[in-house]
N, CA, C and O atoms as a DFTB+ gen file, in Angstrom:
468 C
 N C O
     1  1      48.786     159.730     -60.910
     2  2      50.039     159.319     -60.339
     3  2      51.173     160.009     -61.107
     4  3      51.133     160.059     -62.336
     5  1      52.172     160.535     -60.414
     6  2      53.255     161.242     -61.105
     7  2      54.134     160.292     -61.923
     8  3      54.256     159.106     -61.619
     9  1      54.730     160.846     -62.952
    10  2      55.648     160.116     -63.817
    11  2      57.047     160.684     -63.602
    12  3      57.199     161.901     -63.494
    13  1      58.078     159.829     -63.536
    14  2      59.436     160.361     -63.376
    15  2      59.812     161.296     -64.525
    16  3      59.234     161.233     -65.610
    17  1      60.783     162.156     -64.269
    18  2      61.287     163.046     -65.301
    19  2      61.811     162.207     -66.464
    20  3      62.680     161.354     -66.284
    21  1      61.282     162.454     -67.640
    22  2      61.582     161.619     -68.805
    23  2      63.059     161.659     -69.187
    24  3      63.660     160.610     -69.420
    25  1      63.641     162.830     -69.253
    26  2      65.040     162.952     -69.674
    27  2      65.983     162.284     -68.679
    28  3      66.919     161.591     -69.079
    29  1      65.743     162.487     -67.401
    30  2      66.596     161.885     -66.373
    31  2      66.488     160.373     -66.401
    32  3      67.500     159.675     -66.349
    33  1      65.268     159.862     -66.482
    34  2      65.079     158.426     -66.524
    35  2      65.776     157.830     -67.745
    36  3      66.509     156.848     -67.620
    37  1      65.557     158.410     -68.917
    38  2      66.141     157.875     -70.149
    39  2      67.666     157.900     -70.101
    40  3      68.318     156.973     -70.581
    41  1      68.230     158.945     -69.531
    42  2      69.688     159.040     -69.409
    43  2      70.227     157.906     -68.526
    44  3      71.204     157.250     -68.887
    45  1      69.598     157.680     -67.385
    46  2      70.025     156.598     -66.484
    47  2      69.816     155.231     -67.135
    48  3      70.673     154.353     -67.034
    49  1      68.687     155.057     -67.796
    50  2      68.317     153.800     -68.431
    51  2      69.314     153.431     -69.527
    52  3      69.811     152.306     -69.559
    53  1      69.612     154.382     -70.435
    54  2      70.504     154.078     -71.544
    55  2      71.938     153.879     -71.061
    56  3      72.661     153.050     -71.614
    57  1      72.362     154.622     -70.042
    58  2      73.709     154.433     -69.496
    59  2      73.850     153.033     -68.910
    60  3      74.850     152.356     -69.147
    61  1      72.849     152.601     -68.146
    62  2      72.894     151.267     -67.543
    63  2      72.937     150.186     -68.624
    64  3      73.724     149.244     -68.525
    65  1      72.103     150.313     -69.647
    66  2      72.113     149.326     -70.726
    67  2      73.446     149.323     -71.465
    68  3      74.001     148.258     -71.733
    69  1      73.957     150.490     -71.792
    70  2      75.204     150.551     -72.549
    71  2      76.403     150.094     -71.721
    72  3      77.422     149.692     -72.281
    73  1      76.292     150.149     -70.405
    74  2      77.316     149.585     -69.511
    75  2      77.095     148.090     -69.280
    76  3      77.911     147.429     -68.636
    77  1      75.993     147.562     -69.805
    78  2      75.597     146.152     -69.607
    79  2      75.432     145.847     -68.124
    80  3      75.789     144.768     -67.653
    81  1      74.885     146.816     -67.398
    82  2      74.696     146.719     -65.946
    83  2      73.234     146.379     -65.651
    84  3      72.413     147.264     -65.409
    85  1      72.926     145.087     -65.676
    86  2      71.556     144.628     -65.476
    87  2      71.009     145.100     -64.133
    88  3      69.843     145.487     -64.049
    89  1      71.818     145.077     -63.092
    90  2      71.331     145.495     -61.769
    91  2      70.934     146.968     -61.757
    92  3      69.967     147.340     -61.091
    93  1      71.669     147.811     -62.486
    94  2      71.310     149.236     -62.552
    95  2      69.990     149.419     -63.302
    96  3      69.186     150.276     -62.935
    97  1      69.759     148.624     -64.346
    98  2      68.478     148.697     -65.055
    99  2      67.361     148.226     -64.133
   100  3      66.322     148.876     -64.021
   101  1      67.581     147.089     -63.472
   102  2      66.562     146.506     -62.588
   103  2      66.208     147.407     -61.408
   104  3      65.116     147.288     -60.852
   105  1      67.103     148.295     -61.022
   106  2      66.836     149.199     -59.897
   107  2      65.604     150.066     -60.149
   108  3      65.042     150.623     -59.205
   109  1      65.177     150.189     -61.401
   110  2      64.015     151.005     -61.763
   111  2      62.710     150.219     -61.749
   112  3      61.663     150.771     -62.087
   113  1      62.747     148.922     -61.359
   114  2      61.589     148.048     -61.490
   115  2      61.132     147.495     -60.146
   116  3      61.947     147.197     -59.273
   117  1      59.804     147.362     -59.993
   118  2      59.222     146.709     -58.819
   119  2      59.606     145.230     -58.817
   120  3      59.884     144.657     -59.871
   121  1      59.621     144.617     -57.644
   122  2      59.942     143.191     -57.531
   123  2      58.955     142.316     -58.295
   124  3      59.328     141.261     -58.808
   125  1      57.692     142.751     -58.373
   126  2      56.673     141.942     -59.041
   127  2      56.330     142.473     -60.442
   128  3      55.200     142.332     -60.908
   129  1      57.310     143.076     -61.097
   130  2      57.140     143.620     -62.442
   131  2      56.689     142.536     -63.422
   132  3      57.013     141.358     -63.270
   133  1      55.943     142.966     -64.417
   134  2      55.590     142.107     -65.554
   135  2      56.142     142.805     -66.793
   136  3      55.888     143.987     -67.024
   137  1      56.902     142.050     -67.584
   138  2      57.532     142.612     -68.773
   139  2      57.245     141.693     -69.956
   140  3      57.428     140.480     -69.863
   141  1      56.793     142.277     -71.076
   142  2      56.527     141.472     -72.262
   143  2      57.482     141.870     -73.382
   144  3      57.857     143.034     -73.528
   145  1      57.863     140.866     -74.165
   146  2      58.769     141.139     -75.277
   147  2      58.804     139.942     -76.223
   148  3      58.863     138.796     -75.778
   149  1      58.766     140.208     -77.526
   150  2      58.941     139.111     -78.470
   151  2      60.350     138.522     -78.403
   152  3      60.550     137.364     -78.766
   153  1      61.316     139.297     -77.947
   154  2      62.680     138.778     -77.777
   155  2      62.698     137.753     -76.648
   156  3      63.367     136.726     -76.758
   157  1      61.976     138.019     -75.573
   158  2      61.870     137.045     -74.475
   159  2      61.247     135.753     -74.991
   160  3      61.680     134.663     -74.617
   161  1      60.248     135.867     -75.834
   162  2      59.601     134.674     -76.389
   163  2      60.588     133.857     -77.213
   164  3      60.544     132.627     -77.200
   165  1      61.477     134.538     -77.927
   166  2      62.459     133.849     -78.762
   167  2      63.587     133.243     -77.923
   168  3      63.973     132.095     -78.143
   169  1      64.118     134.009     -76.960
   170  2      65.247     133.543     -76.158
   171  2      64.845     132.548     -75.078
   172  3      65.590     131.619     -74.767
   173  1      63.666     132.752     -74.512
   174  2      63.165     131.907     -73.427
   175  2      61.737     131.478     -73.776
   176  3      60.776     132.008     -73.219
   177  1      61.597     130.524     -74.693
   178  2      60.264     130.153     -75.191
   179  2      59.269     129.776     -74.101
   180  3      58.064     129.958     -74.274
   181  1      59.758     129.258     -72.990
   182  2      58.864     128.873     -71.896
   183  2      58.104     130.059     -71.310
   184  3      57.089     129.869     -70.640
   185  1      58.585     131.288     -71.555
   186  2      57.903     132.477     -71.033
   187  2      56.726     132.896     -71.898
   188  3      55.861     133.647     -71.447
   189  1      56.686     132.417     -73.141
   190  2      55.690     132.872     -74.121
   191  2      55.721     134.398     -74.255
   192  3      54.716     135.020     -74.597
   193  1      56.884     134.988     -73.983
   194  2      57.043     136.428     -74.132
   195  2      56.627     137.253     -72.943
   196  3      56.658     138.482     -73.011
   197  1      56.234     136.611     -71.838
   198  2      55.811     137.336     -70.631
   199  2      56.738     136.932     -69.481
   200  3      56.777     135.772     -69.072
   201  1      57.481     137.918     -68.971
   202  2      58.434     137.687     -67.890
   203  2      57.834     138.285     -66.625
   204  3      57.481     139.464     -66.588
   205  1      57.723     137.457     -65.590
   206  2      57.055     137.896     -64.357
   207  2      58.031     137.907     -63.189
   208  3      58.600     136.877     -62.828
   209  1      58.215     139.089     -62.603
   210  2      59.060     139.235     -61.426
   211  2      60.477     139.657     -61.771
   212  3      60.990     139.360     -62.850
   213  1      61.098     140.357     -60.829
   214  2      62.423     140.910     -61.050
   215  2      63.474     139.819     -61.243
   216  3      64.380     139.986     -62.059
   217  1      63.378     138.717     -60.519
   218  2      64.360     137.643     -60.691
   219  2      64.289     137.053     -62.096
   220  3      65.325     136.791     -62.709
   221  1      63.097     136.844     -62.606
   222  2      62.936     136.311     -63.962
   223  2      63.409     137.333     -64.997
   224  3      63.985     136.962     -66.020
   225  1      63.169     138.604     -64.735
   226  2      63.627     139.654     -65.643
   227  2      65.156     139.706     -65.659
   228  3      65.767     139.881     -66.713
   229  1      65.757     139.556     -64.502
   230  2      67.225     139.494     -64.402
   231  2      67.751     138.348     -65.266
   232  3      68.705     138.530     -66.022
   233  1      67.143     137.183     -65.161
   234  2      67.563     136.024     -65.940
   235  2      67.421     136.291     -67.446
   236  3      68.328     135.982     -68.219
   237  1      66.306     136.854     -67.852
   238  2      66.068     137.162     -69.269
   239  2      67.125     138.130     -69.791
   240  3      67.751     137.872     -70.818
   241  1      67.324     139.242     -69.087
   242  2      68.257     140.248     -69.580
   243  2      69.703     139.756     -69.545
   244  3      70.476     140.073     -70.450
   245  1      70.083     138.996     -68.531
   246  2      71.442     138.442     -68.477
   247  2      71.648     137.467     -69.641
   248  3      72.715     137.451     -70.256
   249  1      70.637     136.663     -69.940
   250  2      70.702     135.739     -71.073
   251  2      70.862     136.524     -72.375
   252  3      71.699     136.176     -73.207
   253  1      70.085     137.555     -72.553
   254  2      70.142     138.370     -73.767
   255  2      71.516     139.021     -73.918
   256  3      72.070     139.046     -75.017
   257  1      72.064     139.542     -72.835
   258  2      73.373     140.195     -72.910
   259  2      74.478     139.210     -73.273
   260  3      75.416     139.575     -73.982
   261  1      74.385     137.975     -72.803
   262  2      75.381     136.968     -73.189
   263  2      75.324     136.693     -74.692
   264  3      76.346     136.414     -75.319
   265  1      74.129     136.774     -75.260
   266  2      73.954     136.499     -76.690
   267  2      74.208     137.725     -77.553
   268  3      74.418     137.601     -78.759
   269  1      74.190     138.905     -76.947
   270  2      74.377     140.160     -77.673
   271  2      75.493     140.989     -77.029
   272  3      75.222     142.041     -76.450
   273  1      76.734     140.528     -77.124
   274  2      77.821     141.237     -76.431
   275  2      78.061     142.650     -76.954
   276  3      78.681     143.459     -76.263
   277  1      77.583     142.966     -78.163
   278  2      77.760     144.305     -78.733
   279  2      76.564     145.211     -78.484
   280  3      76.476     146.292     -79.068
   281  1      75.640     144.786     -77.624
   282  2      74.435     145.563     -77.367
   283  2      74.785     147.009     -77.035
   284  3      75.641     147.292     -76.197
   285  1      74.099     147.903     -77.718
   286  2      74.267     149.339     -77.487
   287  2      72.994     150.033     -77.944
   288  3      72.469     149.745     -79.020
   289  1      72.500     150.950     -77.117
   290  2      71.282     151.677     -77.431
   291  2      71.582     153.163     -77.584
   292  3      72.456     153.712     -76.915
   293  1      70.836     153.795     -78.480
   294  2      70.869     155.245     -78.641
   295  2      69.438     155.754     -78.537
   296  3      68.590     155.389     -79.351
   297  1      69.164     156.588     -77.550
   298  2      67.809     157.110     -77.357
   299  2      67.484     158.079     -78.496
   300  3      68.244     159.005     -78.780
   301  1      66.348     157.847     -79.134
   302  2      65.860     158.701     -80.212
   303  2      64.866     159.717     -79.660
   304  3      64.866     160.879     -80.068
   305  1      64.020     159.277     -78.730
   306  2      63.027     160.160     -78.123
   307  2      62.433     159.509     -76.893
   308  3      62.452     158.287     -76.743
   309  1      61.903     160.347     -76.014
   310  2      61.237     159.867     -74.800
   311  2      59.904     160.592     -74.712
   312  3      59.835     161.813     -74.851
   313  1      58.850     159.824     -74.480
   314  2      57.497     160.371     -74.463
   315  2      56.880     160.100     -73.102
   316  3      56.971     158.993     -72.572
   317  1      56.249     161.134     -72.543
   318  2      55.715     161.060     -71.189
   319  2      54.199     161.091     -71.217
   320  3      53.590     161.900     -71.919
   321  1      53.601     160.201     -70.445
   322  2      52.160     160.209     -70.239
   323  2      51.895     160.204     -68.745
   324  3      52.798     160.475     -67.953
   325  1      50.684     159.903     -68.357
   326  2      50.350     159.778     -66.945
   327  2      50.802     158.412     -66.458
   328  3      50.269     157.386     -66.879
   329  1      51.781     158.403     -65.574
   330  2      52.366     157.166     -65.034
   331  2      52.968     156.300     -66.138
   332  3      53.016     155.077     -66.010
   333  1      53.422     156.924     -67.212
   334  2      53.891     156.176     -68.371
   335  2      55.026     156.912     -69.067
   336  3      54.973     158.126     -69.260
   337  1      56.056     156.154     -69.440
   338  2      57.108     156.666     -70.309
   339  2      57.280     155.698     -71.471
   340  3      57.171     154.483     -71.308
   341  1      57.546     156.250     -72.631
   342  2      57.911     155.450     -73.796
   343  2      59.305     155.908     -74.210
   344  3      59.523     157.079     -74.519
   345  1      60.242     154.965     -74.210
   346  2      61.602     155.262     -74.638
   347  2      61.760     154.676     -76.037
   348  3      61.706     153.461     -76.227
   349  1      61.953     155.556     -77.006
   350  2      62.179     155.144     -78.389
   351  2      63.693     155.165     -78.599
   352  3      64.353     156.178     -78.364
   353  1      64.231     154.025     -79.045
   354  2      65.683     153.949     -79.201
   355  2      66.066     153.112     -80.401
   356  3      65.268     152.344     -80.938
   357  1      67.312     153.284     -80.806
   358  2      67.899     152.495     -81.884
   359  2      68.877     151.525     -81.241
   360  3      69.697     151.919     -80.412
   361  1      68.790     150.244     -81.627
   362  2      69.693     149.252     -81.047
   363  2      70.966     149.122     -81.882
   364  3      71.143     149.827     -82.876
   365  1      71.836     148.223     -81.473
   366  2      73.147     148.056     -82.113
   367  2      73.056     147.599     -83.567
   368  3      74.018     147.748     -84.320
   369  1      71.934     147.054     -83.964
   370  2      71.733     146.622     -85.352
   371  2      71.047     147.703     -86.189
   372  3      70.775     147.494     -87.371
   373  1      70.770     148.851     -85.580
   374  2      70.108     149.945     -86.280
   375  2      68.596     149.880     -86.236
   376  3      67.920     150.738     -86.803
   377  1      68.048     148.854     -85.555
   378  2      66.598     148.711     -85.462
   379  2      65.981     149.681     -84.477
   380  3      66.578     150.006     -83.450
   381  1      64.781     150.142     -84.796
   382  2      64.039     151.021     -83.890
   383  2      63.182     150.192     -82.951
   384  3      62.514     149.244     -83.364
   385  1      63.213     150.567     -81.682
   386  2      62.494     149.849     -80.629
   387  2      61.816     150.878     -79.743
   388  3      62.324     151.986     -79.566
   389  1      60.669     150.513     -79.185
   390  2      60.013     151.310     -78.149
   391  2      59.886     150.454     -76.904
   392  3      59.473     149.296     -76.968
   393  1      60.242     151.030     -75.785
   394  2      59.992     150.379     -74.514
   395  2      58.924     151.206     -73.809
   396  3      59.125     152.385     -73.519
   397  1      57.800     150.578     -73.542
   398  2      56.651     151.232     -72.926
   399  2      56.647     150.838     -71.456
   400  3      56.535     149.657     -71.125
   401  1      56.769     151.822     -70.579
   402  2      56.943     151.563     -69.149
   403  2      55.842     152.236     -68.343
   404  3      55.663     153.453     -68.407
   405  1      55.106     151.429     -67.581
   406  2      54.052     151.933     -66.710
   407  2      54.579     151.974     -65.288
   408  3      55.091     150.979     -64.777
   409  1      54.452     153.121     -64.657
   410  2      55.000     153.335     -63.318
   411  2      53.930     153.212     -62.242
   412  3      52.763     153.543     -62.450
   413  1      54.365     152.728     -61.093
   414  2      53.596     152.740     -59.862
   415  2      54.524     153.403     -58.856
   416  3      55.416     152.758     -58.305
   417  1      54.315     154.682     -58.622
   418  2      55.273     155.440     -57.835
   419  2      56.503     155.707     -58.688
   420  3      56.387     156.041     -59.867
   421  1      57.674     155.562     -58.095
   422  2      58.919     155.852     -58.802
   423  2      59.440     154.674     -59.613
   424  3      60.411     154.812     -60.357
   425  1      58.794     153.507     -59.472
   426  2      59.300     152.288     -60.111
   427  2      58.349     151.753     -61.174
   428  3      57.141     151.981     -61.124
   429  1      58.921     151.039     -62.134
   430  2      58.153     150.442     -63.221
   431  2      57.419     149.206     -62.701
   432  3      58.027     148.311     -62.115
   433  1      56.126     149.171     -62.919
   434  2      55.295     148.025     -62.550
   435  2      55.113     147.088     -63.737
   436  3      55.013     145.872     -63.574
   437  1      55.071     147.681     -64.955
   438  2      54.829     146.891     -66.160
   439  2      55.615     147.501     -67.313
   440  3      55.676     148.722     -67.457
   441  1      56.213     146.645     -68.130
   442  2      56.965     147.112     -69.285
   443  2      56.709     146.253     -70.504
   444  3      56.364     145.076     -70.396
   445  1      56.886     146.868     -71.677
   446  2      56.649     146.169     -72.936
   447  2      57.701     146.600     -73.943
   448  3      57.810     147.781     -74.272
   449  1      58.477     145.632     -74.435
   450  2      59.391     145.897     -75.529
   451  2      58.638     145.723     -76.837
   452  3      58.038     144.673     -77.069
   453  1      58.659     146.735     -77.694
   454  2      57.940     146.672     -78.961
   455  2      58.912     146.962     -80.097
   456  3      59.772     147.835     -79.982
   457  1      58.770     146.229     -81.187
   458  2      59.736     146.259     -82.278
   459  2      59.029     146.513     -83.598
   460  3      57.891     146.086     -83.795
   461  1      59.701     147.204     -84.492
   462  2      59.189     147.441     -85.838
   463  2      59.237     146.134     -86.594
   464  3      60.284     145.492     -86.666
   465  1      58.121     145.736     -87.154
   466  2      58.045     144.467     -87.901
   467  2      58.533     144.648     -89.311
   468  3      58.543     143.694     -90.088
């Protein structure tokens, strides 16, 4: 299965995040996306870190943005695999994060936020 152009995707992704435009970020995701993140587990404990569906992902990210008004990402690198992109970025606190995105066609079917411990 083809993978989107890594540079183009990362440019759109980081612009949407830095604009705090949740809908622009969500435009890259299937309606039945599954997204895992330890941040989701902390902010929305009922999820146990697993967010299912675009509406739930919208709620998670909107909640996170309200709590992190200074959120800003800087892309460090983008890695391409078969139907997979990994976006390595630095957040507003200087922490390194990887977002691992599995594609089904042009849209993300599954994503994982991973953080340096």
